[in-house]
N, C-alpha and C positions, 0 to 999 in steps of 0.2 A: 403680453402673453397673448397667442391668437386666439380664435374662434374654436379652431380646429384642437389647438391644446385644452382648452375649458371643456371642451365635449367630452376628449378622452380621459379627463380627470374627473368628471361627473359620470361618466360610464363604470370607471373603476369603484368609484365610491357605490355607486348602486349594486355592483357584482359583490363589493366585500359584505355589503348589508343585508343580503339575500343570498347566503351560502345555499349550494346545492344538499340536497339529500344522498349519502354516501351508502357503498355496499357494507363499510365496517364499522356500521351505527344502526344500532336495533332501535326503530321508533315504535313506543309501544303506549297504546291508549287502554285504561285501565281505569276501575273504580277508584276512589280516591282509599289511602292507607289499606290496600290490598294485597301487597307484597312488602315483604321486609327488603330493607335495603343493605343487609348483610347478605342477602341470596343474589340481588342484583350483582354486586361487588363481586362474589362468586362465578358468577357467569362471566364477567367482564374479565376476571383474571385468568379464567380456563382458555375463553377464548380471544383473546385481546383486541375483543369489540367495545365499544360503548353503548351502553343502555340511556335513551333520552326517552323520559316518560312523560305523559300528559294525562291528565283524571278528566272523569265527568261524574255529574251528581246525578244525573237520572237516563234511563234507557234512551228516552226521546232525545234529549238534548246530545245523546252521542250519534243516534240516526242521523239527526239535521246537522251534525257537523260534518258528518262523513260525505250526505249528500250534497253538500254546499262544497265539496271539493277536497276536503280532507280525506279522502281515500288514497288521494297520490301522494299525501305526506307520512302515512304511518303505515308499518311494516305487519304489525298485529295488534290485534283488537281481544279484549275480554269482551263478550257481549252476554247478556241473557237469553237463555235456550230458545226460547220461542221467537226471537230474532233470527235465529241463524237460517232458516229457509226463507224468510223475506228477505234477506242480505242476498242470499245466493238469485234467487230472483231476481234482484234488480242490477245483478252485473255487478257487486260490492267486494263479493269474497270469491276465491278461485276453489275447485275442488282440490282434497289434497293428495299428494303425491304421497303413499301410506310408506313407501321404499324408503322415504328418509326419515321414517322414524322408528329405528328398531326397539325403543323403549316402551311401546303402543301395547305390548302383549301384558306389561303391568297393569294394566285397568283392570277393576274388579268387573267381572263378565255382562254385570247388569248395565256399566255404562259403556259396554262395547256396541251395544244396537239400541241405544234410546230413541224412545218416540219423536222427541223434538226433530232429530238429524239420523234417520234409519241407516244404520252401516257406517256411521259415521264419515260421511262423502265429506261435510266441509270444515268440521270442527272436531276437536280435542276438549275433554272435559278438565276443569281448572280446577273448581272445587264445588261442593253441594252444600244444601243446608233445608232448611223449611221457613214459612213464616209463620207466624203464631202472634201471641198477646205478649206483650211485653209489661210488666206493673211494678210499683213500688209498694211491697208490702205493708209500709205502715201507714200508706196515703190512703190505700182502698177500704171499704166499709163493708166488703162483702165478698164471695166467693168469686174468683175470675177462672172460669173454665169452659166459658162459651162466649160466642159472638154478640150474645144477649147485651155482655157489657156495653157495646157500644149503640145495638139496634133497640134494646128495647128500654124505654124509660125507666120502666118500674125494676129493672135489673142493673141499672147503672149504679157502677160502685165509688164515682167520684169523676174529676173533670177530665176527659180524654181527647187523643188528637188521632186525626184522620190522616195515614199514610199518603203522600203525595206521590203517588204512584198508581197508574190508570188499572192494569188489568190485577193485581193484587187488592185494591180497594174495592174494587166491583166485584173480583172473584171473592171476597168473605162475604159480601152482603149475599151473594147467590148461596154461599155455603150455608148461610143462617137459614136462608128460605127453603133450602134442602134441595137444590139445582147443581149442577155441576160448574165449574168455574170457566167451562170452555162453551157453555147454550150459547145458541144463536135463536134461541127461541123469544121471539119479541115479548110477549107476554112476561116471561121472566125477568127479560131485561128492565120490562116498564117498573115491576116490583121494583127491584134491586134500585132502581134510579128514585123512586119513591121513597125507599129505607134509606138511601144515602142523604138525599136533601133533608129528609127529617132529622137524621142523624147530626149532620153539618150543621144546622140550626141549635145543637145542643152541645155541640164541640166546643172546644176551646183552638179551632182551625186546623190547617192540614199543614204537614212540617214533613221535610226527608227524614229517610231511616236514623242517621246519627243525630241529627236536629232534635228529632223526636224524644231521643232516649237521651239526650242532654236537658230537653225539658222537664223530662220525668225526674231526672237527679236534682233538677233547679227546684221542684216540686211547682212548676208550672202546669202539669197535668199529672194521672196519677196512672193512666192507661194509653196504650195505644198498638197498632199492628206493626211488627216490627220483623226484621230477619235474625234468623237464631245467633248467628256469628256475632252478629253487632253486638247484640244483648249479653253475649257471656264476654265480649272483650271489655265493654263498659261495666260489668259487674265484678271486674276485677278492681274497679275503684271505689264502688259501693256495693256488698254484699246484701243491701235489701231488694234490689233489682231482682225480678222473676220473670221468667219465659215458660209458657206452656202452650201446648197447641190445642185448640179448642175441640171438645167432644163431638162438633159437627164436622173436624177434620180440617184440612189446608192444603196448602198448595208445597210439593216437595221441586225443587228446582237447580238447576244445573247453570252456572256459569261456565262458556265454552271458551277456546282460545281459536280464534277464524285468522286466516291471512288473506290479506286484503289482495285481490286480485290486480289493481295498479300500483299496489304502494312498492316501496323501495324495499331493498336488502331482505327478498324473500326467504332464500337461502338460510340467513343468519334466524329469519324466524323460525322455521324448523328446528335448527339448533336448539333454541330456546324453549320453545315445546318438548324437543326431546329430553334435554335439561329437567324441566322441571316433571316428568314422568319418572325419572330416579328417584326410587323410594325414599332415600335419605333428603332428597331435596321437594318432593311431593311432601314429608313429614314435618320439615321447619315451615313450609308454608300455612300447612294446616295449624301448627301450634300457632304460630304468629297472629292468624287471622281468627281462630277458634271456630273454624268450619271445618265439614268432616271434607276427607280427602277421597276420592274417586280411584287411585293408586292403592290395590289392596295390599301388597308387599311393604305400603308406607304405615299402615296402622299398627302392626306391632313395635314400632320406632316411636309411637307416641305415649306422653305419660298414661298410666293405667286411669287416671282421673277422667282424663277426656275419654277414654276409649269408654268407659261405662258410664259416662254422662247420656241421658238419655236426650237432652237437650242437641246435643252434637250427633248421636248415632241413635235416633227413635227407634224403640222395638217392634218387631214384626205388625205386633195389633193396632200399633199408631200408625204405621208407614202403610197400612192397609187403608187407611181413611184420607190419604193425601193424593192428590192429583198434580201431575203437570200442566203448567199452562201451555197450550198447544197454539202453532201458529195458525190462524184463522183465515188467512188468505184475505180477499175481499170482504168477508164479513167483519171483518177488525174494524169496519166504517161503524158499525150496529154499537161498539163499543167507545167507537171516537164520540159518537152523537149522547149516549149516556154521559159521559165525563164532561162533556162541552155543557150539558143543562146543568148538571151538578155544579160546576165549578161557578156556571152565571149566575144559579140562584144563591 
């Protein structure tokens, strides 16, 4: 065999091992276990396209992956609301062509002009929920209605975990101290840092959302900061698990679908977004995840038990105590410093 033929054979093998991203495939980056396989298969049947799903465990990991070059590999990303404008500033996502989204009007008016992306220039809401306290009722030795169970030694009701998510955990400390979860006041952030360092010393560690709930189920902890839908999913396995929004308030968040500016199959990404805005599909997504849907016409399609559950759809007096985590622009470094010091101590 000549060297030319050897070289051609090696080149063919390399090309086979590194297939190109195609316009007939939607490459989706999403949180783990955040969409039912049946819904994905329905989209594939309707369009004749294939969906390739990859997952992430934290917003920081997702953003780092995209900035390392994966923004050319994915078509569509489900991102936390407070990352949308940052991703736009960094050129990762493109402004939406709303002419390709005929079902956008199905959104509840509340979600058509959100503070994290005014006018929905770059994103479309996927699901929404709250962040509060999860606990196992048989393991706590007192009331769980305040962040004091994490931050006041005298109010501690059992072993607790801290959520391994920067903005939510710092936000909880700020709320307990009476500040906004979006404050850039240096004195407030210093107080929050000291509070978190003291809480860390008394805690049983940090954990991601699902891991924290699994550890509560296993009896390793009694309380943790958690996302509402995660708790409701896991509660189906163990009815002793409870969820409450603390009296100080908490965060209301929306995960949002964004189309990557340099990603493949962008037209297919629009079709997928529009598919999820159809009421029957939005209801199926919400029922699977146990998170609230922003599609107003989907709510009557949900089981009555879910529609009436205040952990899914908080009443107005509770929502009044909730805040969105805002994009802080360059001031995010203030939170990065606090988080670095908390993790290092």
